N, C-alpha and C positions, 0 to 999 in steps of 0.2 A: 519629835525624838522619842524613841523607845526608852522608858524609864524602868519598867518592870522586866522587860525582855532580857537584858543582860543578867539580871539576878536569877530569873527562871532558867535561862540557858546554863548558867553556872551550876545551879542546883541539879539540873538534869545531867550535866556532864559528870558531876560527882557521883550521881546515882549510877550512871552507865559504867563508870570505872570501878565502882564497888561491886556491882552485881554481874559484870561480864564474866563469862565462863571461858577458861582456857583449856582445861582438861575435860574434854567432852565425854571420853570413855568413863572416867571416874564419876562424872555427873550422872551418867546413865545408870551406872551400877547402884548409885544411891537412890535414884528414882525407882528402879526395879525392886530394890530391897524394901523401900517404903510401901510400894504397891502391895507386895506379898505379905508384909507384916500387917498392913491395915485390913486386908481382905481374907486373912487366913481362916477366920471363923465364919465366913459366908458359905452359902451352899456350894458355890463354885470352888472356893478355897478348900473346903473339906473334901469335896469330890476328887480334886486333883492333888490333895495332900500338900498344900503349901508349906506346912511345917517341915516336911522332909526336903523340899527344895531349898528352904532357908538354911538347912544344916549342911548343904553341899558347898564345898569351897569354890567350885566353878559354877556360880549362881546362874549366869546367863545360859550356859549350855544345859544345865539341869532343868531350867525353866522350859527351854525349847524342846527338850526330849519328853517332858511330862505332859505337855498340852498341845493338842492339834490346832491347826489353823481354823479360824472361824470367819465366815462372811456374815453379812447382816442377817440373812434369812436363817442361817443355822443358829446364830446367837440369839435371835429373837424367838425362834420357835422353841428352842431348848431351855432358854434361861430368862430372857427379858420379858417374855409373855407372862411369866409368873409374877415378875415385879410389877408389870402393868395391871395385874389383878389386885395390887395393893399388898402383896406379900413382901415382908422386909428381908434384908440380908441375903439377897439372891446372888448377885455378882459384886455388890459393894454394900458396906454397912448401911442399914436403914432403907428408906425409900426416897428417891429423888423428888424434888418439887417440880422440876421442869422436864419436858420432852422436846427435843429439837426436831422439827419437821424438815426432812431433807427435801430438795427439789424433786427427787424421785425421777421416774422415767415416764414418758408419755403413755397414757392409758393404764397405768398401774397405780395402786395405792401408794401414797407417799410413805416413806420410812419415818419412824419416830425413834430417836436415839436419846437415851437418858443423859441428863445434864445435872450433875450433882453440885452441891455448894462448893466442894473442893475444885470442881472443873471451872465454875464461875470465877473462883479466886485465881486459878491458874491462868485463865484468859485475861483477867485484869492485870496480872503480873506481867504476862507476855505483852500486853498492850502498853504497859508502862515502859518495858524494855524497848519496844519499838520507838516510842516517843523519845526516850532518852537517847537512843542511837541517832536521832536527827541532829544532835550536836556534832556529829561527824560529817555533816553534809554542807558545811560552810554557808548556812542560811543567815539571812539578815536578822538582827535582834528583834525587829518588829514582829516577826512571825510567831515568836514565843509568847507574846501577850495578845495575839489575835485569837479569833474564834475558829472552831473546827466544825465543818459541816459533814456529817456522816449520812450517806444516803443508803440505807439498808432496807430490810423488810419492815413491815408495820410492827410497832411496839404494842399494838392493841392485841394482846395475847388472848387465846381462848382457854376456857376451863373445861376439862373433860375427865370424868372418872377420878377426880381428885388431883389431876395434873394440870399444870399451866403449860400450854403448847404454843409454839411459834417457831419461826426460823431462828437460827443461832444468832444472826445479826440483830434481830428484834429482841431476843432474850438478853443479849449483851447490852444493847442500848437501854433496855428497861432496868438494868442493874448498874447504871453509871453512878459512881459516888456523888453525893450531894455537892461536894466542894467543886466538882467539875461542871455542874449544871450551868454556871454562868458562862462557860466557854463553849458548851455544846449547842449546836444548831442542827436541825431546825427546831430543837426543843421537843419535849415529850408530847406536848399537845398535838403539834403538826405530825410528829412521827407516828402517832397512834391512828392517823387517818388511813384506813385500809385501801381506799380507792386511789390508785396511782395518779391519775390525772388531777384529781382534787388536791392531793398532797403536793404535787409539783406546782400547781397554780398558787397554793398558799406560800410556797417557798419563793416563787417569783414575786408575789405581792410584798413580802417582807424583806427581800434581798438587800435593798438599799439601806435598811436599818442595821445590817450586820457588817462586821469587819472580819471577813473570812480570810484566814491565812493558810488553812489546810483543808483539803477535801479528801473524802474517803468513800469508796464504793466501787461496784463493778463498772467497767468502762462503758458498756452500751447504754445503761440506764443513766449514768452520770452525764454522759455526753448529751443525751436527750434533755436532761434537766438544765444543763448549762445553756443549751440553745433556747430553751423555753424562757429562761431568765433574760437572756440577751434580746430575744424578740419582744418580750414584755416591756422592756425598757428602751427598746429601739437603739441598741448600741452594737458596735462591731467587734468588741473584745470584752471578755468577762472581767478584764482588769479595769475597765471603766466603772464597774460596779464594786469590785473587790481589789483595790490596788495592792494590798499586801499579800495576795494569794501567791504562795511560793512552793507549796508541797501538795502532791497528790499521792496518796497511798492506794495503790490498785490491788485488786485481788479477785479471785473467782475464775477469771480467764486470763489468758496471755494479753498483755497490754500492747505489744509491738504492732499488731495489725491496726490499732487505733491511733498510733502515734501521729501520723501525718494529719489526720482530721482534728485531733486534739490541738495540735500546734497552731492550727488556724484560728482557734478560739482565744489564744493567748498573745499578748504583746510584750510580756515580760517572761524571763526564765521561770520554769516550774520544774522542780525536782520530782521525778517519778520514783516512788519507793514501792517495791513489790512486797505483798504479804500472802500468807497461805493459811487462811482461816477456813476450816471445814466444820461440818455439823458435829464432828467428833472432837474438835478442840482446835486451839491455835497452835499450828505445827511449825511455822518458820516465818521469818521476816528478814528483809534486807537490812544489813547493818552498816554498810560502808559504801561510799560513792565510787570506789575503784572497781566494784563488781556489781553487776545486776543480779547476781545469784542471791539466794536467801539462806540465812543461817538457821539450821534446826534449833528449836528451843529445847535443849537437852537437859535443863535443870528444872523443868516445870512438872506438869502432871502426866507426861507421856513418855513411855519407854518404846524405843524404835528397834525394829529388826528389819532385815533387808534380804530378799530372795532374788538372786540373779534372774532377770526376766528373759528366759530362753524358752523356745518352743517345747522342749522336752519336759519342762516343769509347769506348763500352763495347760489347763483343761480347756475344752471347747467353749465352756460357759464363762471363761475368764478367771475361774478359781485356780488356786495353786495346789498342786499335788503335795500330799503330806510327806513324801520322800524327798522333796526339794531341799537343797542345801540352804542353811540360814547363816547370815553374816551379821555380826554385831558391828557397832559403829567403829571399832578399832580394827575391823577385818575387811572393810570395804575398799574398793579400788576406784580411782577417778574415771569418769567418762564411761561407766558401765550402767546400763539400765537395770534398776532394781524395782521389784514390786515392794511397796511400803506396807509393813506390818506394824500395828501399834497395840499397846496395852495402856489403859488410862485410868485416871481417878474417877471416871464415870462408870467403871465396871465393864469396859471392853477389854477382852483378852485375846491376844495373838490375832488381832482383828485385821482382816484384809480391807483396807480403806478403799481400794480400787484404783489408786493412783500409782504411776510409775515415776521414779525420779532418777537422776544421776548426780553424783558428786562432782562438782567443779573444783573444790578445794577440800581434801579430806581432813587436813589438820584444823581448818576453821569450821568444819562441818557445814559447808556451804553447798547448796543443791539447786538444781532446776527441775521443775516438773516436766517430764517428757511425754506423758500421756495417761491413758487409762488402761487398766489390764484388759477390759472388755472392748476397748476402742482402738487397739492397734489394728491397722488394716493389714491383715495377714492371711486372707482367704486363699491366696495363691502363692504364699511364701514371700510376699514383698516386704514384710516386717517394717511397715511404715509407722513411725510414732507420730503423734500429733505435733510434737516439737519440730520434726523434719518437715511435716506438711506446712506448718506455720512459717518456717524459714523459706520454703519454696514460694509461698504466697507473698511474703515480704519481697522476695526477688522479683516476683511478677509486678508488684506495685512499682518498684524502682525501674524496671525495664520499660514498662508502658506508661509511667508517670500517672498512675491512677491510685485510687483508694479501694482496698478490699478489706472491709472490716470483719465480715463473717463469711464462713463457707461451711459446707457439709459435703461428705463424700461417702460412697458405698461401693462395694464390689457387686456388680450386677451382671447376670448372664444375658447376653444378647446373641440370638441365633446360635446358641450352644457354646459360646465362648465368653470368658470373663472379661469385663471392662471395668476400669475405675471411672465412675460417673460423679462428676463434681458439679455442685451448684455454688456460684460465687456471687456475693452481693456487691455489684459494681455498676457505675454508670459510664464506664469506658466505651469508646467506639471501636476498640480493638475487637476483631472478630473472635468468635468462640473457637474457631479452628486454630488461630494464632495463639490464643491463650492455652489451649490444650497442648499444642506442640512445645511451647515454652515451659509449661508446667512439667510435662513428661521429661524434657531434657534436663531441667533443674533437679528433678528427683533422681534421675539416672546418675548425675554427677555426684550426688550426695550419699547414695545408698547402693552398695554392691548387691545386696539381696534383691533390690528392686530391678537392677539390671538383669539379673538371672531370671526373675519372674517375667520380665518383658520379652525375653527370648523364648519363653515356654508358655505357661498357662495364661498369662496376662496379655490379651491380644490388642488392647487399645485403651485410650484415654479420651473421655468426652467431657467437655465443659459446657455448662449452661449458665448464661448470665441472668440474674434476677435483680430487681430493685433492692437496694440495701435494706429498706424498711420491711421487706418480706419476712425477714428473720424475726423481727420484733412482732410482726403480725402473727407469725406461727406460734411464738411463745404466748401471745395474748390468746390465740385460738385454743391453746391447751391449758388455759386458766392458770398461768404462772406469772401473770403480770404483777409487778411490784415486789417480787421476792428475789432471792439470789438465783436468777435464771441463768442456766448454763446451756446454751444451744449445743446440741451434740454434734461434734465435728465428724464423728464416724457413726453411721447408722447401720443397724442390721437390716435384713431384707424387709421385715414387716414394717419397721418405722419408716424406712426409705420409701416404701410404697405409699404410706399415708402422707409423707412429705410431698411426693410428686403429685398425688391427687390434690393436695391443698394448693400447690403452686399452680396447677392447671385450672383450679377453680377461680383464681383471681382474675 
């Protein structure tokens, strides 16, 4: 019988009710005001005259008019590069201790994004908010006194030019408060192991000594870890090892393509809770069981702006034109794709994070990620978001009773005409032609722009089946194993050529 569980659950429930935000627009105004006041004497704040912005009654629109959009490269070249040389007070007071290494893109140097003490505090607060919200999910009391296994990147962070560098999950895990150490697994010693296979083997060795109630991590790597634990102990369900396992907080990629294969690992109900943690900060998390959408964290260290994601506002490289209209959180509309712009306590300003979202509930500030600004498949006007692609893939799984955990697609010219060429990770015996026809039909039913494209410049759809593990091998091939790996769902011509060469080499 759980003794501490009900007490912890009650405390979390009180915390959730006290800290929950109902007026998201007002919360955002306060965040913006705090950001501007804190950074007004930095080089960035002086250059853009934050004092004048603060004197304006219409703070949000004065801010938007004064400062252009920044992507990573522009922010890094013009501002953060000086901070990385050790110069203080560039875009945020002082010099940050941490740099978060983004997964980056194949063949290019990884991006490093400043992580200030204020951002670490904001991430901790957001994490507490997420855990407190679990009291809304009708979970058994036992889970609240069980342990949490978080499978992220290594906490063995590197030191370079006075900065501590690692991926954001590793930085966050290395800063877990001491009072949570007794609940956190696999623990700092195992988490610091850089080699993925060695780390997972250590987890498998120790698994029976732990009482895991919650799991956290990106689906592909977490599923591999769970299968390793099950194989190591010769069991058919992870619940034979961890009977109290009741919650999985997913993040990094959409969970839905993994649902069917995950369910085969469980013999008890497991609540899936979605989160949105990026290198730039903790952006959103699911707050209630009635919706799979995530609520923006509007009272933390991030101020949000939204640009309607329409072709006339998007440049060829995925950047946003500076004359694009900007919407604040009290001006957005539901079911509209927006490019997400953030300003943060780490000194990112009007920063194009690269993700597109849509609001499913404006009043509750609940969103879904719909894709990437650079990764919408729109070469021939099809305007396919990753969300629509994932929905079509889910329909394929149901239609052919198969599992398709990963896919990638690109627009490719074949004999002078554009085709959408898909690679799907599946072991189904359904022919590639049947998969292509079903996928094409599903997308036509879901997207009017796609229908138009199919009658004009988009001449065909091709599907190639590969073994599901091919995608993990590709990530390993590109030296991203063990980190927050994000297989690119949409590839440009250069990356797709490298991908096809890799597949053909297997």
